[in-house]
N, CA, C and O atoms as a printed pandas DataFrame, in Angstrom:
     atom_number atom_name residue_name chain_id  residue_number  x_coord  y_coord  z_coord
0              1         N          MET        A               1    0.815   -1.248    0.226
1              2        CA          MET        A               1    0.068    0.067    0.143
2              3         C          MET        A               1    0.899    1.253    0.026
3              4         O          MET        A               1    1.705    1.557    0.904
4              5         N          LEU        A               2    0.669    2.150   -1.376
5              6        CA          LEU        A               2    1.057    3.542   -1.367
6              7         C          LEU        A               2    0.403    4.994   -0.563
7              8         O          LEU        A               2    0.204    5.955   -1.305
8              9         N          ASP        A               3    0.142    5.122    0.613
9             10        CA          ASP        A               3    0.112    6.929    0.066
10            11         C          ASP        A               3    0.479    8.050   -0.215
11            12         O          ASP        A               3    1.262    8.708    0.470
12            13         N          VAL        A               4   -0.195    8.521   -1.574
13            14        CA          VAL        A               4    0.318    9.489   -2.084
14            15         C          VAL        A               4   -0.288   10.995   -1.806
15            16         O          VAL        A               4   -1.481   11.295   -1.838
16            17         N          ASN        A               5    0.466   11.590   -1.615
17            18        CA          ASN        A               5   -0.327   13.306   -0.897
18            19         C          ASN        A               5   -0.161   14.592   -1.197
19            20         O          ASN        A               5    0.858   14.928   -0.593
20            21         N          ARG        A               6   -0.661   15.674   -1.897
21            22        CA          ARG        A               6   -0.811   16.433   -2.505
22            23         C          ARG        A               6   -1.559   17.836   -1.563
23            24         O          ARG        A               6   -2.770   18.056   -1.593
24            25         N          TYR        A               7   -0.472   18.754   -0.691
25            26        CA          TYR        A               7   -1.106   19.495   -0.058
26            27         C          TYR        A               7   -1.213   21.442   -0.521
27            28         O          TYR        A               7   -0.106   21.979   -0.564
28            29         N          ASP        A               8   -1.853   21.930   -0.683
29            30        CA          ASP        A               8   -2.196   22.728   -1.477
30            31         C          ASP        A               8   -2.321   24.140   -0.073
31            32         O          ASP        A               8   -3.393   24.455    0.443
32            33         N          ALA        A               9   -0.964   24.777    0.285
33            34        CA          ALA        A               9   -1.477   25.705    1.762
34            35         C          ALA        A               9   -2.348   26.705    1.273
35            36         O          ALA        A               9   -2.707   27.387    2.233
36            37         N          VAL        A              10   -3.036   27.248   -0.168
37            38        CA          VAL        A              10   -3.328   29.010   -0.097
38            39         C          VAL        A              10   -5.037   28.035   -0.098
39            40         O          VAL        A              10   -5.820   28.671    0.607
40            41         N          THR        A              11   -5.699   26.774   -0.672
41            42        CA          THR        A              11   -6.737   26.195   -0.515
42            43         C          THR        A              11   -6.950   25.736    0.740
43            44         O          THR        A              11   -8.138   25.762    1.061
44            45         N          GLN        A              12   -6.018   25.226    1.757
45            46        CA          GLN        A              12   -5.952   24.329    2.451
46            47         C          GLN        A              12   -6.475   23.045    2.478
47            48         O          GLN        A              12   -6.850   22.557    3.545
48            49         N          ILE        A              13   -6.581   22.123    0.875
49            50        CA          ILE        A              13   -6.740   21.238    0.316
50            51         C          ILE        A              13   -5.620   19.944    0.237
51            52         O          ILE        A              13   -4.610   19.984   -0.464
52            53         N          LEU        A              14   -5.946   18.980    0.958
53            54        CA          LEU        A              14   -5.610   17.537    1.297
54            55         C          LEU        A              14   -5.876   17.062   -0.376
55            56         O          LEU        A              14   -6.884   17.600   -0.833
56            57         N          ASP        A              15   -5.473   16.559   -0.916
57            58        CA          ASP        A              15   -5.471   15.535   -1.872
58            59         C          ASP        A              15   -4.743   14.001   -1.231
59            60         O          ASP        A              15   -3.607   13.936   -0.760
60            61         N          GLU        A              16   -5.287   13.347   -1.301
61            62        CA          GLU        A              16   -4.580   11.548   -1.065
62            63         C          GLU        A              16   -5.009   11.167   -1.790
63            64         O          GLU        A              16   -6.115   11.453   -2.247
64            65         N          ASN        A              17   -4.310   10.439   -2.114
65            66        CA          ASN        A              17   -4.859    8.415   -2.750
66            67         C          ASN        A              17   -4.207    7.317   -1.745
67            68         O          ASN        A              17   -2.992    7.364   -1.553
68            69         N          HIS        A              18   -4.859    6.504   -1.217
69            70        CA          HIS        A              18   -4.807    5.246   -1.424
70            71         C          HIS        A              18   -4.126    4.383   -2.405
71            72         O          HIS        A              18   -4.859    4.050   -3.337
72            73         N          VAL        A              19   -2.608    3.815   -2.457
73            74        CA          VAL        A              19   -2.626    3.183   -3.746
74            75         C          VAL        A              19   -2.219    1.805   -3.341
75            76         O          VAL        A              19   -1.092    1.663   -2.866
76            77         N          SER        A              20   -3.089    0.667   -3.487
77            78        CA          SER        A              20   -3.018   -0.723   -3.549
78            79         C          SER        A              20   -2.140   -1.497   -4.318
79            80         O          SER        A              20   -2.301   -1.025   -5.444
80            81         N          LEU        A              21   -1.240   -2.470   -4.416
81            82        CA          LEU        A              21   -0.824   -3.048   -5.473
82            83         C          LEU        A              21   -0.507   -4.436   -5.092
83            84         O          LEU        A              21    0.347   -4.773   -4.272
84            85         N          THR        A              22   -1.513   -5.433   -5.972
85            86        CA          THR        A              22   -1.984   -6.289   -5.870
86            87         C          THR        A              22   -1.503   -7.682   -6.380
87            88         O          THR        A              22   -0.576   -7.346   -7.117
88            89         N          LYS        A              23   -1.551   -8.629   -6.418
89            90        CA          LYS        A              23   -1.870   -9.471   -7.664
90            91         C          LYS        A              23   -2.723   -9.411   -9.109
91            92         O          LYS        A              23   -2.621   -9.631  -10.315
92            93         N          ASP        A              24   -3.850   -8.841   -7.831
93            94        CA          ASP        A              24   -4.933   -8.950   -8.878
94            95         C          ASP        A              24   -4.589   -7.312   -9.661
95            96         O          ASP        A              24   -5.365   -7.036  -10.576
96            97         N          GLY        A              25   -3.911   -6.662   -9.464
97            98        CA          GLY        A              25   -3.841   -5.105  -10.122
98            99         C          GLY        A              25   -3.390   -4.221   -9.159
99           100         O          GLY        A              25   -2.670   -4.490   -8.198
100          101         N          VAL        A              26   -3.936   -2.968   -9.525
101          102        CA          VAL        A              26   -4.465   -1.742   -8.945
102          103         C          VAL        A              26   -5.388   -0.878   -8.112
103          104         O          VAL        A              26   -6.138   -0.058   -8.641
104          105         N          ARG        A              27   -5.331   -1.056   -6.884
105          106        CA          ARG        A              27   -6.594   -0.163   -6.815
106          107         C          ARG        A              27   -6.414    1.180   -6.211
107          108         O          ARG        A              27   -5.481    1.550   -5.498
108          109         N          LEU        A              28   -7.450    1.853   -6.606
109          110        CA          LEU        A              28   -7.172    3.452   -5.768
110          111         C          LEU        A              28   -8.430    3.849   -5.051
111          112         O          LEU        A              28   -9.604    3.520   -5.221
112          113         N          GLY        A              29   -7.877    4.601   -4.254
113          114        CA          GLY        A              29   -8.586    5.167   -3.242
114          115         C          GLY        A              29   -8.300    6.476   -2.985
115          116         O          GLY        A              29   -7.579    6.889   -2.076
116          117         N          PRO        A              30   -8.881    7.121   -3.806
117          118        CA          PRO        A              30   -8.551    9.138   -3.317
118          119         C          PRO        A              30   -9.850    9.494   -2.264
119          120         O          PRO        A              30  -10.922    9.003   -1.913
120          121         N          ILE        A              31   -8.926   10.796   -1.987
121          122        CA          ILE        A              31  -10.010   11.168   -0.792
122          123         C          ILE        A              31   -9.101   12.882   -1.080
123          124         O          ILE        A              31   -8.034   13.260   -1.563
124          125         N          SER        A              32  -10.186   13.426   -0.505
125          126        CA          SER        A              32  -10.055   15.035   -0.659
126          127         C          SER        A              32  -10.747   15.345    0.065
127          128         O          SER        A              32  -11.928   15.003    0.120
128          129         N          CYS        A              33   -9.816   16.523    1.251
129          130        CA          CYS        A              33  -10.231   16.991    2.295
130          131         C          CYS        A              33   -9.712   18.418    2.544
131          132         O          CYS        A              33   -8.713   18.799    1.934
132          133         N          ARG        A              34  -10.399   19.289    3.486
133          134        CA          ARG        A              34  -10.209   20.157    3.309
134          135         C          ARG        A              34   -9.636   20.557    5.048
135          136         O          ARG        A              34  -10.492   20.809    5.896
136          137         N          LEU        A              35   -8.719   20.567    5.274
137          138        CA          LEU        A              35   -8.104   21.087    6.734
138          139         C          LEU        A              35   -8.173   22.188    6.982
139          140         O          LEU        A              35   -7.936   23.054    6.140
140          141         N          VAL        A              36   -8.604   22.513    8.518
141          142        CA          VAL        A              36   -8.760   23.525    9.375
142          143         C          VAL        A              36   -8.822   23.651   10.349
143          144         O          VAL        A              36   -9.250   22.777   11.103
144          145         N          TRP        A              37   -8.249   25.268   10.878
145          146        CA          TRP        A              37   -7.808   25.353   11.766
146          147         C          TRP        A              37   -8.349   25.864   12.977
147          148         O          TRP        A              37   -9.151   26.798   12.980
148          149         N          PRO        A              38   -7.814   25.108   14.349
149          150        CA          PRO        A              38   -9.291   25.803   14.797
150          151         C          PRO        A              38   -9.813   26.831   15.397
151          152         O          PRO        A              38  -10.862   26.906   16.037
152          153         N          SER        A              39   -8.952   27.700   15.137
153          154        CA          SER        A              39   -9.349   29.062   15.119
154          155         C          SER        A              39  -10.316   29.208   14.147
155          156         O          SER        A              39  -11.349   29.162   14.814
156          157         N          GLU        A              40  -10.753   29.409   12.586
157          158        CA          GLU        A              40  -11.698   28.913   11.818
158          159         C          GLU        A              40  -12.405   28.311   12.541
159          160         O          GLU        A              40  -12.962   29.138   13.263
160          161         N          MET        A              41  -12.834   26.966   12.865
161          162        CA          MET        A              41  -13.864   26.396   14.137
162          163         C          MET        A              41  -14.458   27.107   14.351
163          164         O          MET        A              41  -15.625   27.317   14.018
164          165         N          ASP        A              42  -13.602   27.777   15.120
165          166        CA          ASP        A              42  -14.255   29.109   16.710
166          167         C          ASP        A              42  -14.560   30.341   15.895
167          168         O          ASP        A              42  -14.923   31.261   16.628
168          169         N          LEU        A              43  -14.532   30.641   14.676
169          170        CA          LEU        A              43  -15.400   31.499   14.055
170          171         C          LEU        A              43  -16.473   31.459   13.943
171          172         O          LEU        A              43  -17.318   32.164   14.494
172          173         N          MET        A              44  -16.624   30.508   13.105
173          174        CA          MET        A              44  -17.442   29.478   11.972
174          175         C          MET        A              44  -18.281   29.007   13.210
175          176         O          MET        A              44  -19.417   29.466   13.091
176          177         N          ALA        A              45  -18.154   28.282   14.325
177          178        CA          ALA        A              45  -19.434   28.350   15.520
178          179         C          ALA        A              45  -20.231   29.355   15.861
179          180         O          ALA        A              45  -21.425   29.512   16.116
180          181         N          ARG        A              46  -18.530   30.484   15.752
181          182        CA          ARG        A              46  -19.308   31.634   16.635
182          183         C          ARG        A              46  -20.762   32.740   15.647
183          184         O          ARG        A              46  -21.721   33.448   15.954
184          185         N          ILE        A              47  -20.201   32.345   14.630
185          186        CA          ILE        A              47  -20.922   32.767   13.313
186          187         C          ILE        A              47  -22.167   32.520   13.388
187          188         O          ILE        A              47  -22.992   33.274   12.872
188          189         N          ALA        A              48  -22.600   31.095   14.239
189          190        CA          ALA        A              48  -23.436   30.218   14.340
190          191         C          ALA        A              48  -24.126   30.371   15.561
191          192         O          ALA        A              48  -25.317   30.081   15.673
192          193         N          GLY        A              49  -23.632   30.688   16.221
193          194        CA          GLY        A              49  -24.954   31.506   17.120
194          195         C          GLY        A              49  -24.152   30.548   18.150
195          196         O          GLY        A              49  -24.699   30.675   19.245
196          197         N          LEU        A              50  -22.830   29.438   18.248
197          198        CA          LEU        A              50  -22.401   28.504   19.289
198          199         C          LEU        A              50  -21.191   29.368   20.184
199          200         O          LEU        A              50  -20.854   30.524   19.929
200          201         N          ARG        A              51  -20.783   28.747   20.989
201          202        CA          ARG        A              51  -19.589   29.075   21.725
202          203         C          ARG        A              51  -18.713   28.009   22.115
203          204         O          ARG        A              51  -19.294   27.162   22.794
204          205         N          LEU        A              52  -17.111   27.707   21.834
205          206        CA          LEU        A              52  -16.442   27.218   23.009
206          207         C          LEU        A              52  -16.655   26.581   24.237
207          208         O          LEU        A              52  -16.649   27.358   25.192
208          209         N          VAL        A              53  -16.873   25.198   24.547
209          210        CA          VAL        A              53  -17.051   25.023   25.659
210          211         C          VAL        A              53  -16.211   24.353   26.187
211          212         O          VAL        A              53  -16.041   24.562   27.388
212          213         N          ASP        A              54  -15.004   22.847   25.228
213          214        CA          ASP        A              54  -13.727   22.718   25.174
214          215         C          ASP        A              54  -12.944   22.346   24.446
215          216         O          ASP        A              54  -13.324   21.891   23.367
216          217         N          ARG        A              55  -12.019   22.384   24.658
217          218        CA          ARG        A              55  -10.704   21.796   23.966
218          219         C          ARG        A              55  -10.147   20.328   23.897
219          220         O          ARG        A              55  -10.276   19.750   24.976
220          221         N          TRP        A              56   -9.681   19.729   23.112
221          222        CA          TRP        A              56   -9.006   18.552   23.705
222          223         C          TRP        A              56   -7.787   18.673   22.754
223          224         O          TRP        A              56   -7.644   19.540   21.891
224          225         N          GLY        A              57   -6.787   17.494   23.099
225          226        CA          GLY        A              57   -5.991   17.559   21.818
226          227         C          GLY        A              57   -6.386   15.787   21.399
227          228         O          GLY        A              57   -5.595   15.256   20.618
228          229         N          GLY        A              58   -7.506   14.976   21.884
229          230        CA          GLY        A              58   -7.334   13.977   21.141
230          231         C          GLY        A              58   -8.168   13.046   21.984
231          232         O          GLY        A              58   -8.233   13.373   23.169
232          233         N          TRP        A              59   -8.794   12.000   21.647
233          234        CA          TRP        A              59  -10.452   11.701   22.313
234          235         C          TRP        A              59  -10.356   11.222   23.281
235          236         O          TRP        A              59  -11.364   10.553   23.509
236          237         N          ASN        A              60   -9.231   11.154   24.511
237          238        CA          ASN        A              60   -9.327   10.884   25.390
238          239         C          ASN        A              60   -8.870   11.759   26.251
239          240         O          ASN        A              60   -8.045   11.402   27.093
240          241         N          GLY        A              61   -9.276   12.912   26.196
241          242        CA          GLY        A              61   -9.464   14.417   26.748
242          243         C          GLY        A              61   -7.705   14.701   27.199
243          244         O          GLY        A              61   -7.391   15.127   28.311
244          245         N          GLN        A              62   -6.834   14.418   26.255
245          246        CA          GLN        A              62   -5.488   14.997   25.959
246          247         C          GLN        A              62   -5.658   16.858   26.203
247          248         O          GLN        A              62   -6.732   17.447   26.079
248          249         N          PRO        A              63   -4.300   17.548   26.573
249          250        CA          PRO        A              63   -4.485   18.676   26.595
250          251         C          PRO        A              63   -4.384   18.963   25.777
251          252         O          PRO        A              63   -3.463   18.317   25.277
252          253         N          PHE        A              64   -5.037   20.119   24.644
253          254        CA          PHE        A              64   -4.880   20.749   23.040
254          255         C          PHE        A              64   -3.445   21.867   23.911
255          256         O          PHE        A              64   -3.258   22.622   24.865
256          257         N          THR        A              65   -2.578   21.080   22.421
257          258        CA          THR        A              65   -1.522   22.379   22.935
258          259         C          THR        A              65   -0.281   22.323   21.534
259          260         O          THR        A              65    0.061   21.246   21.046
260          261         N          ALA        A              66    0.030   23.082   21.259
261          262        CA          ALA        A              66    0.548   23.629   19.654
262          263         C          ALA        A              66    0.973   22.299   19.127
263          264         O          ALA        A              66    0.570   21.893   18.037
264          265         N          ALA        A              67    1.665   21.717   19.778
265          266        CA          ALA        A              67    2.377   20.190   19.743
266          267         C          ALA        A              67    0.991   19.207   19.001
267          268         O          ALA        A              67    1.103   18.678   17.895
268          269         N          SER        A              68    0.279   19.153   19.484
269          270        CA          SER        A              68   -1.342   17.943   19.339
270          271         C          SER        A              68   -0.796   17.884   17.235
271          272         O          SER        A              68   -0.224   18.550   16.372
272          273         N          GLY        A              69   -1.385   16.811   17.416
273          274        CA          GLY        A              69   -1.620   16.207   15.750
274          275         C          GLY        A              69   -3.010   16.213   15.592
275          276         O          GLY        A              69   -3.463   15.848   14.507
276          277         N          ARG        A              70   -4.102   16.722   16.888
277          278        CA          ARG        A              70   -5.556   16.932   16.230
278          279         C          ARG        A              70   -6.284   17.547   17.372
279          280         O          ARG        A              70   -5.769   17.520   18.490
280          281         N          HIS        A              71   -7.165   17.966   17.221
281          282        CA          HIS        A              71   -8.391   18.773   18.093
282          283         C          HIS        A              71   -9.645   18.192   17.841
283          284         O          HIS        A              71  -10.081   17.790   16.762
284          285         N          ILE        A              72  -10.350   18.190   19.294
285          286        CA          ILE        A              72  -11.709   17.628   19.728
286          287         C          ILE        A              72  -12.226   19.161   20.155
287          288         O          ILE        A              72  -11.671   19.871   20.994
288          289         N          ASN        A              73  -13.149   19.426   19.556
289          290        CA          ASN        A              73  -13.689   20.873   20.036
290          291         C          ASN        A              73  -15.331   20.206   20.333
291          292         O          ASN        A              73  -15.988   19.382   19.697
292          293         N          VAL        A              74  -15.549   20.783   21.275
293          294        CA          VAL        A              74  -17.026   20.951   21.993
294          295         C          VAL        A              74  -17.793   22.296   21.670
295          296         O          VAL        A              74  -17.173   23.335   21.895
296          297         N          TYR        A              75  -18.745   22.361   21.297
297          298        CA          TYR        A              75  -19.216   23.923   20.670
298          299         C          TYR        A              75  -20.634   23.780   21.444
299          300         O          TYR        A              75  -21.155   22.667   21.379
300          301         N          ALA        A              76  -21.385   24.903   22.250
301          302        CA          ALA        A              76  -22.551   24.898   23.025
302          303         C          ALA        A              76  -23.944   25.773   22.581
303          304         O          ALA        A              76  -24.254   26.206   23.691
304          305         N          ARG        A              77  -24.371   25.991   22.194
305          306        CA          ARG        A              77  -25.497   27.452   22.111
306          307         C          ARG        A              77  -25.821   27.836   23.316
307          308         O          ARG        A              77  -26.569   28.800   23.476
């Protein structure tokens, strides 16, 4: 299995393709997603009338820091 990625910092689009090479041939699994910064999610939530309740660095409630590889945000009305 190969993962091929291309990231455009201007549009924040990540194009990814999971390429499987097997005896039966090549299988492609394309994915395209837009990366979002926590501050951008906070702004969208505020525009929608929500407020940030909590933010974690993972599903187990780890602290969110500059070194966090992910963020879990909890918003409420």
